[in-house]
C-alpha positions in Angstrom: 7.9 29.7 -0.7 10.4 30.8 -3.3 12.8 32.1 -0.6 12.5 28.8 1.3 13.4 26.9 -1.8 16.4 29.2 -2.4 17.7 28.7 1.2 17.2 24.9 0.8 19.2 25.0 -2.5 22.1 26.8 -0.8 22.2 24.3 2.0 22.1 21.5 -0.5 25.0 22.9 -2.5 27.2 23.7 0.5 26.6 20.2 1.9 28.3 18.7 -1.2 32.0 18.0 -0.8 32.6 18.9 -4.5 31.3 22.4 -3.9 33.8 22.9 -1.1 36.6 21.6 -3.4 35.6 24.1 -6.1 35.4 26.9 -3.6 38.9 26.2 -2.3 40.3 25.9 -5.8 38.7 29.3 -6.8 40.2 31.0 -3.7 43.7 29.7 -4.7 43.3 30.8 -8.3 41.4 34.1 -8.0 41.8 35.2 -4.4 38.9 36.0 -2.0 37.6 39.0 -3.9 37.6 37.2 -7.2 35.9 34.2 -5.7 33.3 36.5 -4.1 32.5 37.9 -7.6 32.0 34.4 -9.0 29.7 33.5 -6.1 27.8 36.7 -6.7 27.3 35.9 -10.3 26.1 32.4 -9.6 23.8 33.1 -6.6 22.4 36.5 -7.5 22.1 36.3 -11.3 22.0 32.7 -12.4 20.9 30.1 -9.8 18.5 32.2 -7.9 14.9 31.4 -7.2 14.0 34.1 -9.8 15.4 31.9 -12.6 13.6 28.9 -11.2 10.4 30.8 -11.4 11.1 31.8 -14.9 11.8 28.1 -15.7 8.4 27.1 -14.2 6.7 29.8 -16.1 8.2 28.6 -19.4 7.4 25.0 -18.7 3.8 25.9 -18.1 3.7 27.9 -21.3 5.5 25.7 -23.8 3.7 24.3 -26.9 4.0 20.5 -27.2 3.2 18.2 -30.0 0.5 16.6 -27.9 -1.5 19.7 -27.0 -1.0 22.2 -29.8 -1.3 22.6 -33.6 1.6 20.9 -35.2 3.5 23.6 -37.0 5.1 20.8 -39.1 1.9 20.6 -41.1 2.7 24.0 -42.6 4.5 23.7 -46.0 7.0 26.3 -44.8 8.1 23.9 -42.0 9.0 20.7 -44.0 12.6 20.9 -43.1 13.8 17.6 -41.6 16.1 17.9 -38.6 18.5 15.0 -37.7 19.6 14.8 -34.1 22.9 12.9 -33.7 23.5 11.1 -30.4 26.6 9.1 -29.6 25.9 6.7 -26.6 28.6 5.3 -24.3 28.4 4.0 -20.7 25.4 6.2 -19.7 22.9 5.6 -17.0 19.7 4.3 -18.5 17.6 6.9 -16.7 19.6 9.8 -18.2 19.4 8.2 -21.7 15.7 7.9 -21.4 15.4 11.6 -20.5 17.6 12.5 -23.5 15.7 10.5 -26.0 12.3 11.5 -24.7 13.3 15.2 -24.9 13.8 14.7 -28.7 10.7 12.6 -29.3 8.5 15.2 -27.4 9.5 18.1 -29.5 6.8 20.5 -30.6 8.2 20.3 -34.1 7.7 16.7 -35.2 9.7 16.5 -38.5 12.8 15.1 -36.9 14.8 11.9 -36.7 17.1 10.7 -33.9 20.3 9.0 -35.1 22.0 7.1 -32.4 25.4 5.3 -32.4 25.8 2.8 -29.5 29.5 2.9 -28.9 29.3 0.3 -26.1 27.1 -2.5 -27.5 28.3 -4.9 -24.7 25.9 -3.1 -22.3 22.8 -5.2 -22.8 20.5 -2.9 -20.8 21.3 0.0 -23.0 21.1 -2.0 -26.2 17.7 -3.3 -25.1 16.5 0.2 -24.3 17.6 1.6 -27.7 15.9 -1.3 -29.4 12.6 -0.6 -27.6 12.7 3.0 -28.8 13.3 1.8 -32.4 10.2 -0.4 -32.2 8.1 2.4 -30.6 9.0 5.3 -32.9 10.1 5.0 -36.5 12.0 8.3 -36.2 14.7 6.5 -34.1 17.6 5.0 -35.9 20.4 3.0 -34.2 23.7 1.8 -35.4 26.4 0.0 -33.3 30.1 0.6 -33.5 32.8 -2.0 -32.9 32.9 -0.7 -29.3 34.7 2.1 -27.5 35.7 3.8 -30.7 35.5 7.3 -29.3 33.0 10.1 -29.5 34.1 11.5 -32.9 33.9 8.1 -34.6 30.6 7.3 -32.9 29.2 10.6 -34.0 30.3 10.2 -37.5 28.6 6.8 -37.7 25.4 8.4 -36.4 25.7 11.1 -39.0 25.8 8.4 -41.6 22.2 7.5 -40.6 21.0 11.1 -41.0 18.9 12.1 -44.0 17.8 15.5 -42.6 18.4 19.0 -44.0 20.2 20.0 -40.8 22.2 17.9 -38.3 22.4 18.8 -34.6 24.3 17.2 -31.8 22.9 16.0 -28.4 24.9 14.3 -25.7 23.5 11.1 -24.3 22.7 12.5 -20.9 21.5 16.0 -21.8 18.1 17.3 -22.7 16.5 19.5 -25.3 13.8 22.0 -24.4 10.4 21.0 -25.8 10.5 23.9 -28.3 14.2 23.6 -29.2 13.7 22.3 -32.8 10.8 24.6 -33.4 12.8 27.7 -32.6 15.7 26.4 -34.7 13.4 25.9 -37.7 11.9 29.3 -37.3 15.5 30.7 -37.5 16.1 28.6 -40.6 13.2 30.4 -42.3 14.9 33.7 -41.8 18.0 32.9 -43.9 19.9 29.9 -45.3 22.3 29.6 -42.4 25.1 27.0 -42.6 25.4 26.8 -38.8 22.9 27.6 -36.1 23.5 27.7 -32.3 21.2 28.3 -29.3 21.5 29.4 -25.7 21.8 26.8 -23.0 21.7 26.2 -19.2 22.6 23.4 -16.9 20.4 20.7 -15.3 21.3 18.5 -12.3 20.4 15.0 -11.4 17.1 16.1 -9.9 16.0 18.1 -13.0 16.7 21.5 -11.5 18.0 24.1 -14.0 20.5 26.8 -13.4 23.4 28.7 -15.0 21.7 30.1 -18.1 24.2 31.1 -20.7 22.6 33.8 -22.7 25.1 34.1 -25.6 25.9 36.9 -28.0 25.2 36.7 -31.7 28.0 35.4 -33.9 31.2 36.5 -32.4 34.3 35.1 -34.2 36.8 36.7 -31.9 35.1 35.3 -28.8 35.2 31.9 -30.4 39.0 32.2 -30.4 39.0 32.6 -26.7 36.7 29.7 -25.9 34.0 27.5 -27.4 31.1 29.7 -26.5 28.9 27.9 -29.2 28.9 24.5 -27.5 25.3 23.5 -27.1 22.9 23.3 -29.1 24.6 23.5 -32.5 23.3 22.4 -35.9 24.9 22.3 -39.3 23.3 22.3 -42.7 23.8 18.7 -43.9 25.6 19.4 -47.2 27.8 22.0 -45.5 28.7 19.5 -42.8 29.9 17.1 -45.5 32.0 19.9 -46.9 33.6 20.6 -43.5 34.4 17.0 -43.1 32.8 15.6 -40.0 34.4 15.1 -36.6 38.1 14.1 -36.1 39.1 11.6 -33.4 42.4 13.3 -32.8 40.4 16.0 -31.0 38.1 13.8 -28.9 37.0 15.9 -25.9 37.1 19.1 -28.0 35.8 17.6 -31.2 32.9 20.1 -31.3 35.3 23.0 -30.9 37.5 21.7 -33.7 34.4 21.3 -35.9 33.0 24.8 -35.4 36.5 26.3 -35.9 36.8 24.5 -39.3 33.3 25.5 -40.2 33.9 29.2 -39.3 36.7 29.3 -41.9 34.3 28.3 -44.6 31.2 30.5 -43.8 30.0 33.5 -41.9 26.3 32.4 -42.3 26.1 31.5 -38.6 22.8 32.2 -36.9 22.0 32.5 -33.2 18.7 31.4 -31.7 18.0 33.5 -28.6 16.3 30.7 -26.7 17.5 28.4 -23.9 17.1 25.3 -26.0 19.6 22.9 -24.4 20.0 21.6 -20.8 23.5 20.4 -20.0 23.6 17.7 -17.4 25.6 18.2 -14.2 26.8 14.8 -13.0 30.0 13.4 -11.6 32.6 13.3 -14.4 30.8 15.9 -16.4 32.5 19.2 -17.5 29.1 20.8 -16.7 29.8 20.1 -13.0 33.5 20.5 -12.9 35.7 22.1 -15.6 38.7 19.9 -14.7 36.8 16.7 -15.2 38.5 16.1 -18.6 41.8 17.9 -18.5 43.0 16.3 -21.8 40.2 18.0 -23.6 41.5 21.5 -23.1 45.0 20.8 -24.6 43.2 19.3 -27.6 41.1 22.4 -27.8 44.3 24.5 -27.8 45.8 22.4 -30.5 42.6 22.6 -32.6 42.7 26.4 -32.3 46.4 26.5 -33.1 45.9 24.3 -36.2 43.0 26.4 -37.3 45.0 29.6 -37.2 48.0 28.0 -39.0 45.7 26.5 -41.7 44.3 30.0 -42.3 47.8 31.5 -42.5 47.5 33.5 -39.3 50.8 33.9 -37.5 49.9 33.5 -33.8 50.6 31.5 -30.7 47.9 30.0 -28.4 48.2 29.4 -24.7 45.8 28.6 -21.8 44.2 31.7 -20.4 44.1 30.7 -16.7 40.8 28.8 -16.7 40.2 25.4 -18.3 38.8 25.8 -21.8 39.8 29.4 -22.3 42.7 30.5 -24.5 44.8 33.5 -25.3 45.8 34.1 -28.9 48.9 36.3 -29.3 49.1 37.6 -32.9 52.5 38.2 -34.3 53.2 41.4 -36.2 55.4 41.0 -39.2 56.3 44.7 -38.8 55.5 47.5 -36.5 53.1 49.9 -38.3 53.3 53.5 -37.1 50.9 54.4 -34.4 49.6 57.9 -33.6 48.6 58.2 -29.9 46.2 61.1 -29.6 45.6 62.7 -26.1 43.2 65.6 -25.6 43.9 67.7 -22.5 43.2 70.9 -20.6 45.2 72.0 -17.6 45.7 69.2 -15.0 49.5 68.9 -15.6 49.6 66.2 -13.0 47.3 63.9 -15.0 48.9 64.6 -18.4 52.4 64.1 -17.0 51.3 60.8 -15.5 49.8 59.7 -18.8 52.6 60.7 -21.0 55.4 59.5 -18.7 53.8 56.1 -18.3 53.6 55.8 -22.1 57.2 56.8 -22.6 58.6 54.6 -19.8 56.3 51.5 -20.0 55.7 50.8 -23.7 57.7 48.2 -25.5 56.3 49.1 -28.9 58.7 51.5 -30.5 57.1 52.9 -33.7 54.7 55.5 -32.4 54.2 59.2 -32.2 52.5 61.3 -29.5 50.0 64.0 -30.4 48.7 66.2 -27.5 45.7 68.3 -28.4 45.5 71.2 -25.8 42.0 72.7 -25.4 42.9 76.1 -24.0 45.0 75.3 -21.0 45.7 78.3 -18.8 47.4 76.7 -15.8 51.1 77.9 -15.7 52.5 74.5 -14.9 50.5 72.9 -17.7 51.7 75.4 -20.2 55.3 74.9 -19.2 54.9 71.1 -19.4 53.4 71.4 -22.9 56.4 73.5 -24.0 58.7 70.8 -22.6 56.9 68.2 -24.6 57.1 70.3 -27.7 60.9 70.8 -27.1 61.3 67.0 -27.0 59.6 66.6 -30.4 56.2 65.6 -29.2 53.5 67.3 -31.3 51.4 69.7 -29.3 48.3 71.1 -31.2 46.5 74.1 -29.8 42.7 74.4 -30.0 41.1 77.1 -27.9 37.6 76.6 -29.0 34.7 75.5 -26.7 35.2 72.0 -25.3 34.1 69.5 -27.9 35.7 66.1 -27.4 34.8 64.9 -30.8 36.3 67.9 -32.5 39.5 67.7 -30.5 40.0 64.0 -31.4 39.3 64.8 -35.1 41.9 67.6 -34.9 44.4 65.1 -33.5 43.6 62.6 -36.2 44.1 65.2 -38.9 47.7 65.8 -37.6 48.5 62.1 -37.3 50.9 60.3 -39.7 50.4 56.8 -38.3 48.6 53.9 -39.9 46.9 53.2 -36.6 45.2 55.8 -34.4 45.0 55.3 -30.6 42.8 57.7 -28.7 43.6 58.1 -25.1 42.1 60.2 -22.3 44.6 62.3 -20.4 43.6 60.4 -17.2 44.9 57.0 -18.5 47.9 55.4 -17.0 49.9 52.6 -18.7 50.7 49.7 -16.5 51.7 46.8 -18.8 54.5 47.1 -21.3 52.8 45.2 -24.1 49.6 47.2 -24.1 50.2 48.9 -27.4 51.4 45.8 -29.2 48.3 44.0 -28.0 46.0 46.7 -29.3 47.8 47.1 -32.6 47.9 43.3 -33.2 44.1 43.2 -33.1 43.5 46.5 -34.9 45.5 45.4 -37.9 43.7 42.1 -38.3 41.4 41.8 -41.3 37.7 42.7 -40.5 38.5 44.3 -37.2 37.4 47.9 -36.6 37.6 49.4 -33.1 39.7 47.8 -30.4 39.3 48.6 -26.7 41.2 47.6 -23.6 40.4 46.5 -20.1 40.5 49.7 -18.0 40.7 49.6 -14.2 39.9 52.1 -11.5 42.9 53.0 -9.3 41.5 50.6 -6.7 41.9 47.7 -9.2 38.3 47.1 -10.0 36.9 47.1 -13.6 35.9 50.4 -15.1 35.6 49.2 -18.7 35.6 45.9 -20.5 33.2 46.7 -23.4 30.0 48.7 -23.9 26.5 47.2 -24.1 24.2 49.5 -26.0 20.8 50.0 -24.4 22.2 49.1 -20.9 21.3 51.8 -18.4 19.1 53.6 -20.8 21.6 54.4 -23.5 25.0 52.6 -23.2 26.9 51.4 -20.2 29.8 49.1 -19.1 29.0 45.5 -18.2 31.2 44.2 -15.3 31.9 47.7 -14.0 33.0 47.4 -10.4 34.0 43.8 -10.6 37.5 42.9 -9.2 40.1 42.4 -11.8 40.7 38.8 -10.7 37.1 37.9 -11.6 36.6 35.9 -14.9 33.3 37.6 -15.4 30.2 36.3 -17.1 31.2 33.0 -18.6 34.8 34.1 -18.8 34.1 37.5 -20.5 36.7 39.3 -18.5 39.5 36.9 -19.6 38.3 36.6 -23.2 38.8 38.7 -26.3 35.1 39.5 -26.8 33.1 41.2 -29.5 31.1 44.2 -28.4 29.0 46.7 -30.4 31.1 49.6 -28.9 34.2 50.3 -26.8 35.1 53.4 -24.8 37.0 56.2 -26.4 39.1 56.5 -23.3 41.4 53.9 -25.0 40.4 53.1 -28.5 42.6 51.8 -31.4 41.5 51.9 -35.0 43.2 51.9 -38.4 43.3 55.4 -39.9 41.7 54.4 -43.1 38.7 52.9 -41.2 38.5 56.1 -39.1 38.3 58.2 -42.3 35.9 55.7 -43.9 33.5 56.1 -40.9 33.8 59.9 -41.0 35.6 60.4 -37.6 33.8 61.4 -34.5 30.5 63.3 -34.8 31.3 66.7 -33.4 27.8 68.0 -34.2 25.4 65.6 -32.5 27.8 64.1 -29.9 30.3 66.8 -28.9 30.9 65.5 -25.3 29.4 62.1 -24.5 28.5 59.0 -26.5 30.7 60.0 -29.4 32.7 56.8 -28.9 29.5 54.7 -29.0 28.2 56.5 -32.1 31.5 56.1 -33.9 31.8 52.4 -33.0 28.3 51.7 -34.3 29.1 53.5 -37.6 32.2 51.3 -37.9 30.1 48.2 -37.2 27.6 49.2 -39.8 30.5 49.4 -42.4 31.0 45.7 -41.8 33.8 45.7 -39.2 33.9 43.9 -35.9 34.6 45.8 -32.7 36.2 44.0 -29.8 37.8 44.3 -26.3 41.0 42.6 -25.4 41.6 41.9 -21.6 45.3 41.5 -22.3 45.8 45.2 -22.7 45.2 46.7 -19.2 45.5 50.3 -18.2 44.3 52.4 -15.2 41.6 55.0 -15.9 41.3 57.9 -13.4 37.9 58.4 -14.9 36.8 62.0 -15.8 39.4 63.4 -13.4 39.8 66.6 -15.5 36.3 66.9 -17.0 32.7 66.9 -15.7 31.6 63.2 -15.8 27.9 64.0 -16.1 26.0 62.9 -19.2 23.9 65.5 -21.0 20.3 64.4 -21.5 20.1 65.7 -25.0 23.0 63.6 -26.1 21.4 60.6 -24.5 18.2 61.4 -26.4 20.2 61.8 -29.6 21.8 58.4 -29.2 18.4 56.8 -28.5 16.9 58.5 -31.5 19.7 57.8 -33.9 20.5 54.2 -32.9 17.1 53.1 -31.6 17.4 49.6 -33.2 20.6 48.9 -31.2 19.2 50.5 -28.0 16.5 47.9 -28.3 18.7 45.0 -29.7 22.4 45.0 -29.1 23.5 41.9 -31.0 26.3 41.2 -28.4 24.1 41.6 -25.4 21.3 39.1 -24.9 17.6 40.2 -24.6 17.5 37.9 -21.6 20.0 40.0 -19.6 19.2 43.0 -17.5 19.2 46.6 -18.7 19.2 48.0 -15.1 22.4 46.6 -13.7 26.0 46.2 -15.0 26.4 42.6 -13.8 25.0 40.4 -16.7 22.0 39.5 -14.4 19.3 37.3 -16.0 16.2 39.4 -16.3 13.1 37.1 -16.2 10.7 40.0 -17.1 12.7 41.1 -20.1 13.1 37.4 -21.2 9.4 36.8 -21.0 8.7 40.0 -22.9 11.1 38.9 -25.6 9.6 35.5 -25.9 6.1 36.8 -26.0 6.9 39.1 -28.8 6.9 42.4 -27.0 10.4 43.4 -27.9 12.6 44.4 -30.8 10.5 47.4 -31.9 12.3 50.6 -32.8 11.2 54.2 -32.3 10.7 54.7 -36.0 8.8 51.5 -36.6 6.3 51.5 -33.7 2.8 50.5 -34.6 0.6 53.2 -32.9 -2.5 51.2 -33.7 -2.3 49.6 -30.3 -2.3 53.0 -28.6 -5.2 54.3 -30.7 -7.2 51.2 -30.0 -6.5 51.4 -26.3 -7.4 55.1 -26.1 -10.8 54.3 -27.8 -11.4 51.5 -25.4 -10.7 53.7 -22.4 -12.9 56.5 -23.6 -15.7 54.0 -24.0 -15.0 52.6 -20.5 -14.5 49.2 -22.0 -11.5 48.6 -19.9 -12.8 45.2 -18.7 -12.6 43.6 -22.1 -10.0 41.0 -23.1 -9.1 43.2 -26.0 -8.1 46.0 -23.6 -6.1 43.6 -21.4 -4.3 42.3 -24.4 -3.4 45.8 -25.6 -2.1 46.8 -22.1 0.0 43.6 -22.0 1.6 44.4 -25.3 2.4 47.9 -24.1 3.8 46.4 -20.9 6.1 44.1 -23.0 7.5 47.0 -25.0 7.9 49.1 -21.8 9.7 46.3 -20.0 12.3 45.9 -22.8 12.9 49.6 -23.0 15.2 50.6 -20.2 16.0 53.8 -22.1 12.3 54.9 -21.8 12.1 54.0 -18.2 15.1 56.3 -17.5 13.4 59.4 -18.8 10.0 58.7 -17.3 9.9 57.6 -13.7 7.4 54.8 -13.4 7.0 54.9 -9.6 6.1 58.6 -9.7 3.3 58.1 -12.2 -0.3 57.6 -11.2 -1.5 56.7 -14.7 -0.2 53.3 -15.6 -1.9 53.0 -19.0 -1.1 56.5 -19.9 2.6 55.9 -19.0 2.8 52.7 -21.0 1.2 54.4 -24.0 3.6 57.3 -23.7 6.6 54.9 -23.3 6.5 53.6 -26.9 6.0 56.9 -28.6 8.9 58.7 -30.3 8.5 62.3 -29.4 5.2 63.0 -27.7 3.1 62.2 -24.6 -0.3 61.4 -26.1 -3.1 62.2 -23.8 -5.8 59.6 -23.4 -8.3 62.1 -22.2 -9.1 63.8 -18.9 -11.5 61.2 -17.7 -8.9 59.2 -15.8 -11.5 57.9 -13.4 -13.3 56.1 -16.2 -11.0 53.2 -16.0 -9.9 53.3 -12.4 -12.1 50.3 -11.5 -10.7 48.4 -14.4 -7.2 48.6 -13.0 -8.1 46.0 -10.4 -9.2 43.6 -13.1 -6.0 44.3 -15.1 -4.0 43.7 -11.9 -5.6 40.4 -11.2 -5.5 39.0 -14.8 -2.1 40.3 -16.0 -0.2 39.7 -12.8 -1.4 36.1 -12.7 -0.1 35.6 -16.2 3.3 37.1 -15.4 3.2 36.1 -11.7 6.8 36.6 -10.9 7.1 40.2 -12.0 7.1 42.3 -8.9 7.6 45.5 -10.9 4.5 44.9 -13.0 2.6 44.5 -9.8 3.7 48.0 -8.8 2.9 49.3 -12.2 -0.7 48.1 -12.2 -1.4 48.6 -8.5 
């Protein structure tokens, strides 16, 4: 049935003329390959029947005020939330859906503050009046008429008495648990701003396009308003920011969050799809060019924000509506030390060095080549030529240790900024170094990476997600360069936890503060990931800029294989980030590099089976399960609950699945128990047959509760 619905959905989409227009426009803008990547993202990762099944599961699982204990009765939940809604020329049926979505929240301590900006519409005025009579939490004020979204919102804010103020468009919907999840976040810390994940909803109520956002990413915000919906501000902080400004109508929310970000870094992210953005004619949710004026106002808002904060920069459109490129001006050119480690392969080294010398506009740099025992005659001659030209050549004949070689190069550097390059990198754009340095010298920025392409033009690196692939991997690997990526990630300056050391820029004092590369624990691989995480833990932000592009002839001179012990070391040292990379959503896959929505991982996260580190695992579940198995009590609800908890942990731990092949195991419970242990495979006893009959019961009960999970079916079968 799911496949039939999926096919029906495709036919429905294709039959709409607007879809053909968007397809033709995408081909003109991105080419066939770029358009194909966008279609792949939408069909195979966002609008598939798998997401629809996840939506149905969550709709059947949510807690509502009508059928559950009201969490608002707890003293800890007395926070009043005000929802602001400007209303203007909206269809009554959509307005009803929007208002009802607020009044049906599982968290009841709310108020809905509405400004009717088109009071001449008697039907809408009557509808709003009926809601006022029906529910005392609804407040309505009327404007003079057609005063604009900012003025109408400010009038509605004037009605608000809550501790936090959130914004809802008049035709969108909130998830039934949206406010509850926000209030739970408020309990963690006194955030000034809180935002949530979102998706889109069409006129028939079908949801698609889940946007699973990263945690607070100030550099991404300068590329586009990724915050958007659902966003709430602490009431007294909102007054300090100054409310919405009519000069930026259409991008008033972007202007507001930009001004807010200049005053606070207490910005929290709720990892929950709390907001459903309506896709209807004339809506940006359906067509990004529906309001072209809004994007110029967004550009002006960003330009004004940078100027107000004394940042010398220019802002231009980035090729897609609503996305911007900020070019930071350098008051001077700090000296840059470009460090290249090499061994033999004169052809690669020559290509790398020559491309730097002939294709780099930035002038104030030095080259340092660290030679790790080259023996090839042509390479030795070339190194001598470089030395004769004044390029520093440092000899290190020790065993290959990439971390040590880079540290040796850094020790010989005299620049303020260090740029580490692999010898298989080829420069293609003249402003690459200026782009890297302009970011690396910004306050608060640590490591800066570039967009690296394979020789065939496809993406090799645009940032590293920790935990992806079992340890760390490159989202978007293999995408065509013309693709915008997941919600514009490939055309945005984006914060990541780590970037590749194949092209990494960092200020020298930060490199020293972090202690350089770890040549003991990470001599060959993952040294870049380890270094970036240490820089992050010092309080710096790491980022990738797509505006510095280079070609990476990956591992052309070295063995590309990853050593298992270094992977194990990364998992052991940085387990908390393996489990929870702040810039990679727990709703996204750990098995593929395409930002796919992973319904199993999402459910595991929402049911509490995630975010547990190696060093903080509660082994009580394992002991209890072992005792239950030995007593042949496998049929009990207690056993089923323990197995489900183990499954949740297992499902969120791609790193554990890498080192223990599930499909080759004949002992499901034993595997799951082993999976959450740090360093041992605990035996549950030799009597495996004692619970074999119970597996059928587990299969029936657990699979029915997580009915869309095909992998779990195989696990328990």
